[in-house]
C-alpha positions as CSV (number, residue, x, y, z in Angstrom):
1,M,0.0,0.0,0.0
2,T,1.4,3.4,-1.0
3,L,1.8,6.3,1.3
4,F,-0.9,8.1,-0.7
5,N,-3.4,5.3,-0.1
6,T,-2.5,5.1,3.6
7,R,-3.1,8.9,4.0
8,K,-6.4,8.6,2.1
9,L,-7.6,5.8,4.4
10,Y,-6.5,7.8,7.4
11,Q,-8.5,10.8,6.3
12,K,-11.5,8.6,5.7
13,Y,-11.5,6.8,9.0
14,K,-9.7,9.1,11.4
15,L,-13.0,9.9,13.2
16,H,-13.5,6.2,13.7
17,L,-10.0,5.9,15.2
18,L,-10.6,8.8,17.5
19,V,-13.9,7.6,18.8
20,W,-12.6,4.0,19.4
21,S,-9.5,5.4,21.1
22,L,-11.5,7.5,23.5
23,Y,-14.0,4.6,24.1
24,I,-11.2,2.1,24.9
25,V,-9.4,4.6,27.2
26,Y,-12.7,5.2,29.0
27,E,-13.4,1.5,29.5
28,V,-9.8,0.4,30.3
29,F,-8.4,3.1,32.4
30,I,-11.2,5.2,33.8
31,L,-13.5,2.2,34.7
32,G,-10.4,0.3,35.8
33,L,-9.4,3.0,38.2
34,V,-12.9,3.4,39.5
35,T,-13.3,-0.4,40.1
36,N,-9.6,-0.9,40.8
37,S,-9.7,-3.9,38.5
38,F,-7.4,-4.3,35.5
39,R,-7.0,-7.3,33.1
40,Q,-4.1,-8.6,31.2
41,P,-3.3,-6.6,28.0
42,A,-4.0,-9.6,25.8
43,A,-7.4,-10.0,27.4
44,Y,-8.3,-6.5,26.4
45,L,-7.1,-7.3,22.9
46,V,-9.4,-10.3,22.7
47,V,-12.4,-8.2,23.9
48,Y,-11.9,-5.3,21.6
49,L,-10.9,-7.3,18.6
50,V,-14.1,-9.3,18.8
51,S,-16.3,-6.3,19.8
52,I,-15.1,-4.0,17.1
53,S,-15.4,-6.7,14.5
54,T,-18.9,-7.4,15.6
55,F,-19.7,-3.7,15.4
56,Y,-18.6,-3.3,11.7
57,I,-19.9,-6.7,10.5
58,Y,-23.3,-6.1,11.9
59,A,-23.4,-2.5,10.7
60,L,-22.6,-3.6,7.1
61,A,-25.1,-6.4,7.1
62,L,-27.8,-4.2,8.6
63,E,-27.2,-1.4,6.1
64,K,-27.6,-4.0,3.2
65,I,-30.8,-5.4,4.7
66,L,-32.4,-1.9,5.2
67,R,-31.6,-1.0,1.5
68,S,-33.1,-4.0,-0.2
69,D,-35.8,-6.0,1.5
70,T,-39.5,-5.5,2.3
71,K,-40.6,-4.6,5.8
72,S,-41.7,-8.1,7.0
73,L,-38.6,-9.7,5.5
74,K,-36.3,-7.0,7.1
75,F,-37.6,-7.9,10.6
76,L,-36.9,-11.6,10.0
77,K,-33.5,-11.1,8.6
78,I,-32.5,-8.6,11.4
79,T,-33.6,-11.1,14.0
80,L,-31.6,-13.9,12.5
81,L,-28.6,-11.6,12.1
82,I,-28.7,-10.6,15.8
83,V,-28.8,-14.3,16.8
84,A,-26.0,-15.2,14.5
85,M,-23.8,-12.3,15.7
86,I,-24.4,-13.2,19.4
87,F,-23.4,-16.8,18.7
88,A,-20.3,-15.8,16.7
89,Y,-19.3,-13.4,19.5
90,V,-19.5,-16.1,22.2
91,I,-17.6,-18.7,20.1
92,S,-14.9,-16.4,18.7
93,T,-14.2,-14.9,22.2
94,Y,-13.8,-18.4,23.7
95,I,-11.6,-19.6,20.8
96,L,-9.3,-16.5,21.0
97,I,-8.9,-16.9,24.8
98,L,-7.8,-20.5,24.3
99,L,-5.5,-19.5,21.5
100,F,-3.9,-16.7,23.5
101,E,-3.4,-19.2,26.4
102,Q,-1.6,-21.6,24.2
103,I,0.8,-18.9,23.0
104,H,1.2,-17.6,26.6
105,L,-0.3,-14.2,25.9
106,I,-2.9,-14.9,28.6
107,A,-2.1,-16.8,31.8
108,K,-4.0,-20.1,32.1
109,N,-6.8,-20.1,34.6
110,P,-8.0,-23.6,35.6
111,E,-11.2,-22.0,36.9
112,R,-12.1,-20.5,33.5
113,A,-14.9,-22.5,31.8
114,F,-17.4,-22.2,29.1
115,D,-20.1,-21.8,31.6
116,K,-23.3,-19.7,32.1
117,A,-21.4,-16.7,33.5
118,F,-19.1,-16.6,30.5
119,I,-21.9,-16.9,28.0
120,L,-24.1,-14.2,29.7
121,S,-21.1,-11.9,29.8
122,C,-20.5,-12.4,26.0
123,I,-24.2,-12.0,25.2
124,Y,-24.2,-8.7,27.1
125,R,-21.1,-7.4,25.3
126,S,-22.4,-8.5,21.9
127,L,-25.8,-6.8,22.4
128,L,-24.0,-3.7,23.6
129,Y,-22.0,-3.4,20.3
130,I,-25.0,-4.5,18.2
131,G,-26.8,-1.6,19.8
132,Y,-23.9,0.8,19.0
133,A,-23.8,-0.5,15.4
134,T,-27.6,0.0,15.0
135,G,-27.4,3.6,16.2
136,Y,-24.4,4.2,13.9
137,V,-26.3,2.8,10.9
138,Y,-29.4,4.8,11.5
139,I,-27.4,8.0,12.1
140,L,-25.7,7.5,8.7
141,K,-29.1,6.7,7.2
142,S,-30.6,9.9,8.6
143,F,-27.7,11.9,7.2
144,S,-28.2,10.2,3.8
145,D,-31.9,10.8,3.9
146,Q,-31.3,14.5,4.8
147,K,-28.8,14.8,1.9
148,R,-31.4,13.2,-0.4
149,V,-34.1,15.6,0.8
150,E,-31.8,18.5,0.3
151,A,-30.9,17.3,-3.2
152,L,-34.6,17.0,-4.0
153,E,-35.2,20.5,-2.7
154,R,-32.4,21.9,-4.7
155,Q,-33.7,20.0,-7.8
156,N,-37.2,21.4,-7.1
157,L,-35.8,24.9,-6.7
158,I,-33.9,24.5,-10.0
159,T,-37.1,23.2,-11.7
160,Q,-39.0,26.2,-10.3
161,I,-36.3,28.6,-11.6
162,E,-36.4,26.9,-15.0
163,K,-40.2,27.0,-15.0
164,Q,-40.1,30.7,-14.2
165,A,-37.5,31.3,-16.9
166,L,-39.7,29.4,-19.4
167,E,-42.8,31.4,-18.4
168,T,-40.7,34.6,-18.8
169,D,-39.6,33.4,-22.2
170,L,-43.2,32.6,-23.1
171,V,-44.4,36.1,-22.1
172,Q,-41.5,37.5,-24.1
173,S,-42.4,35.3,-27.1
174,Q,-46.1,36.4,-26.8
175,N,-45.0,40.0,-26.7
176,N,-42.8,39.5,-29.7
177,F,-45.6,37.7,-31.5
178,L,-48.0,40.5,-30.8
179,R,-45.4,43.0,-32.1
180,S,-44.9,40.8,-35.2
181,Q,-48.5,41.1,-36.1
182,I,-47.7,44.5,-37.5
183,N,-45.5,43.0,-40.2
184,P,-48.3,40.7,-41.8
185,H,-50.7,43.7,-41.8
186,F,-48.0,45.8,-43.5
187,L,-47.3,43.0,-45.9
188,F,-50.9,42.4,-46.9
189,N,-51.6,46.1,-47.3
190,T,-48.5,46.4,-49.5
191,L,-49.6,43.4,-51.6
192,N,-53.1,44.8,-51.9
193,F,-51.6,48.1,-53.2
194,I,-49.4,46.2,-55.7
195,Y,-52.4,44.1,-56.8
196,N,-54.6,47.2,-57.4
197,D,-51.8,48.9,-59.3
198,A,-51.0,45.8,-61.4
199,R,-54.6,44.8,-62.2
200,K,-54.9,47.3,-65.0
201,K,-51.3,47.0,-66.4
202,A,-50.6,43.3,-65.8
203,P,-53.7,41.2,-65.0
204,M,-51.7,37.9,-64.9
205,A,-49.3,39.3,-62.4
206,A,-52.2,40.7,-60.4
207,D,-53.8,37.3,-60.3
208,A,-50.5,35.7,-59.1
209,I,-50.2,38.3,-56.3
210,M,-53.8,37.7,-55.2
211,N,-53.3,33.9,-55.1
212,L,-50.0,34.2,-53.2
213,S,-51.6,36.7,-50.8
214,E,-54.5,34.3,-50.0
215,M,-52.1,31.4,-49.4
216,M,-49.9,33.5,-47.1
217,R,-52.9,34.7,-45.2
218,Y,-54.1,31.1,-44.7
219,A,-50.6,30.0,-43.6
220,L,-50.5,32.8,-41.0
221,K,-53.9,31.9,-39.5
222,R,-53.5,28.2,-39.8
223,P,-54.2,26.3,-36.5
224,E,-51.9,23.8,-34.7
225,V,-51.2,20.6,-36.6
226,S,-53.0,18.7,-33.9
227,E,-56.3,20.3,-34.8
228,L,-58.7,19.6,-37.7
229,V,-59.5,22.3,-40.2
230,P,-62.4,22.8,-42.7
231,L,-61.6,20.7,-45.8
232,S,-63.1,23.4,-48.0
233,E,-60.4,25.8,-46.8
234,E,-57.7,23.3,-47.8
235,V,-59.3,22.9,-51.2
236,E,-59.2,26.7,-51.7
237,Q,-55.4,26.6,-51.1
238,I,-55.1,23.8,-53.7
239,E,-56.9,26.0,-56.2
240,H,-54.6,29.0,-55.4
241,L,-51.6,26.7,-55.8
242,I,-52.8,25.4,-59.2
243,N,-53.5,29.0,-60.3
244,L,-50.0,30.1,-59.4
245,H,-48.5,27.2,-61.3
246,Q,-50.7,28.0,-64.3
247,L,-49.6,31.6,-64.3
248,R,-46.0,30.6,-63.8
249,T,-46.0,28.2,-66.7
250,A,-48.2,30.2,-69.1
251,N,-51.1,27.7,-68.7
252,T,-49.1,24.6,-69.7
253,V,-50.1,22.8,-66.5
254,N,-52.6,20.0,-67.4
255,I,-54.3,19.2,-64.1
256,S,-57.9,19.0,-63.0
257,L,-59.6,19.1,-59.6
258,E,-62.7,17.0,-59.1
259,I,-65.0,17.3,-56.1
260,N,-67.9,15.0,-55.6
261,G,-70.1,15.5,-52.6
262,D,-70.8,18.3,-50.2
263,L,-67.7,19.3,-48.2
264,F,-69.4,22.0,-46.2
265,G,-68.7,21.4,-42.5
266,L,-66.3,18.6,-43.1
267,R,-63.0,18.8,-41.1
268,F,-59.7,17.1,-42.0
269,P,-56.1,17.3,-40.7
270,P,-54.3,20.3,-42.3
271,L,-51.5,20.2,-44.8
272,I,-52.1,16.5,-45.9
273,L,-54.0,17.5,-49.1
274,L,-51.6,20.4,-49.7
275,T,-48.6,18.0,-49.3
276,L,-50.0,15.6,-51.9
277,V,-50.5,18.3,-54.4
278,E,-47.1,19.9,-53.8
279,N,-45.6,16.4,-54.5
280,M,-47.4,16.2,-57.8
281,F,-45.8,19.5,-58.9
282,K,-42.4,18.8,-57.5
283,H,-41.9,15.1,-58.6
284,G,-44.6,14.4,-61.2
285,N,-45.2,15.3,-64.8
286,V,-48.3,17.7,-64.6
287,S,-47.8,19.1,-68.1
288,H,-48.4,15.9,-70.1
289,S,-50.4,16.8,-73.2
290,T,-52.7,13.7,-73.2
291,Q,-52.6,12.4,-69.6
292,A,-53.9,15.1,-67.3
293,A,-53.0,15.0,-63.6
294,L,-56.0,14.5,-61.4
295,I,-56.9,15.5,-57.9
296,R,-60.2,13.8,-56.9
297,I,-62.1,14.4,-53.6
298,E,-65.2,12.3,-53.0
299,Y,-67.4,12.4,-49.9
300,S,-70.4,10.2,-49.4
301,Q,-72.1,8.7,-46.3
302,S,-69.3,9.6,-43.9
303,N,-66.7,8.1,-46.3
304,L,-64.0,10.4,-47.6
305,N,-61.8,9.4,-50.5
306,I,-58.9,11.6,-51.7
307,S,-56.8,10.4,-54.6
308,T,-54.2,12.0,-56.8
309,I,-53.0,10.7,-60.2
310,N,-50.1,12.0,-62.2
311,M,-47.6,10.8,-64.8
312,V,-44.1,10.0,-63.4
313,N,-41.6,12.6,-64.5
314,D,-38.6,10.6,-65.6
315,N,-36.7,13.8,-66.6
316,K,-36.3,15.1,-63.0
317,G,-32.8,15.4,-61.7
318,K,-31.6,13.8,-58.5
319,E,-32.1,17.0,-56.7
320,H,-35.9,16.6,-57.3
321,E,-35.9,12.9,-56.5
322,S,-38.6,11.9,-54.0
323,H,-37.5,10.1,-50.8
324,H,-41.1,9.7,-49.6
325,V,-40.5,11.9,-46.6
326,G,-43.7,13.8,-47.2
327,L,-45.7,10.5,-47.7
328,E,-44.3,9.1,-44.5
329,N,-45.2,12.2,-42.6
330,I,-48.8,11.9,-44.0
331,T,-48.9,8.3,-42.8
332,K,-47.9,9.4,-39.3
333,R,-50.4,12.2,-39.1
334,L,-53.3,10.1,-40.4
335,N,-52.3,7.5,-37.7
336,N,-52.3,10.2,-35.0
337,F,-55.8,11.3,-36.0
338,Y,-57.5,8.1,-37.1
339,K,-55.4,5.3,-35.5
340,D,-56.2,2.2,-37.6
341,D,-59.4,3.6,-39.2
342,Y,-57.8,4.8,-42.4
343,I,-56.2,3.5,-45.6
344,F,-53.3,5.3,-47.3
345,R,-51.8,3.8,-50.4
346,Y,-49.2,5.1,-52.9
347,Y,-47.9,3.2,-55.9
348,K,-46.9,3.4,-59.5
349,D,-49.1,1.6,-62.0
350,P,-48.2,-0.1,-65.3
351,L,-49.1,3.1,-67.2
352,N,-46.2,4.9,-65.4
353,R,-48.6,6.9,-63.3
354,Y,-48.1,7.7,-59.7
355,I,-51.2,7.2,-57.6
356,T,-52.0,8.1,-54.0
357,E,-55.3,7.1,-52.3
358,I,-56.7,8.0,-48.8
359,D,-59.8,6.4,-47.5
360,V,-61.1,7.5,-44.1
361,T,-64.4,7.6,-42.3
362,V,-65.1,11.1,-41.0
363,S,-68.2,12.6,-39.3
364,N,-69.8,15.8,-40.5
365,P,-71.5,17.5,-37.5
366,L,-73.2,20.1,-39.7
367,A,-74.7,17.3,-41.8
368,K,-76.1,15.6,-38.7
369,L,-77.5,19.0,-37.5
370,N,-79.2,19.5,-40.8
371,S,-80.7,16.0,-40.7
372,F,-82.4,16.9,-37.4
373,Q,-83.8,20.2,-38.6
């Protein structure tokens, strides 16, 4: 063992050494002087060797039992432990005395015997040190519990501080959001001015500005993705998107939108329909001269079917290659809203057309209300 390790052990157990030293001095010298009775040094060695060993062995075993077992099992194990420690104390003390007599550290006493007086004396000493060890363990446990409580209080304080900081940030964000409302109003007022100015000089540019303005207005007022929105509003955005692409490509886009059934009052997760149509423009061929791209929405008897059909664009570069991220996101969102009560398919057919289909059962509260009236 190095000098460093020895010093480290001393720093760790110096309080133990001090307490035991004071205790032994008290028992050996003070009580010895009071009773005018002193034993042989080896006899004291036997007593304190067994007693201190009993103290630490019992303390370690008790600490382990208190940490792991249930209440009823703890009582049984502690009882068995006390009995075992008393038995070990009696036997080990007697064996050490005999050993020390053999090596002449203790004078032989023909009157010494393994009798009732010896056993009762050992039981008393063992119970005394078991009591000391029990108090020692529970003092350590109380310190440990106090540290744990202090740690929890510190953690709660930190949590409260973080919560307060988050609330402060939220208030700040809300204030920033309220201040930012000025910018959209300014933007829409400006777009409205440009639209009115361009309507006479460049009607196509004016239509593009109007469609873009409506899409931006919808994006700014759009609810959380966890809420349903009127499907008719999503359809309006699809119409604006188609118009913008028609204006951008000088009406070369060959795409049609079919709606069968009354969509009034029908609600649907936002952005799903818009994502499907954006994928058509981004990855498909929507300018085919004979095969028009198709967006079909059908609603009948609580069954909603949305399908898109477009020719596959084989001329798109790798930068426009689809990795199905948008389709996977649609699947997750449909699952969040409808669990297993939906069907979503996407595939390429033998005619080189890419097809997506959504079938879901939805309720229309306005339709039910009208049926009662």
